[in-house]
C-alpha positions, 0 to 999 in steps of 0.5 A, a space after each residue: 580847618 578854615 571856610 572853603 572861600 577864604 583866602 586862608 583856606 587857599 594859604 592851607 591849600 599852598 602849603 599843603 601843596 608844597 609840604 606834599 611835594 617837599 614829601 615826594 622829592 625826599 622820598 626820590 632822594 631816599 631811593 637814591 640814596 646809593 646816587 650821592 650826586 641824585 640824593 643831593 638834587 632831590 634833597 636840595 629840591 626837597 628842602 627848598 620847597 620846605 622853604 618855600 611852606 615856611 615863607 608862605 606860613 610866614 606870609 599867613 601869619 602877617 595877615 589880619 583876621 579881617 583879610 585872611 578870612 575874608 573871600 579869595 578870589 574864585 578863580 585862583 581857588 578853583 585852580 588851586 
């Protein structure tokens, strides 16, 4: 894991949050497997969260190491 004060760490937190939320929505979809409309609703939300995580990973991959491992804004880190 990166230093907890860097932009890299902030990306890690955001990606982890997106993936955790996707898992929650997948669990909700499974709970409503017997209700096709609700199942599809939660599955769609789960897929959207996965796409968010993938987008963040692509953005992170395009950022230079100098910027990625620079200190992140402390206010945003606190909120994350």
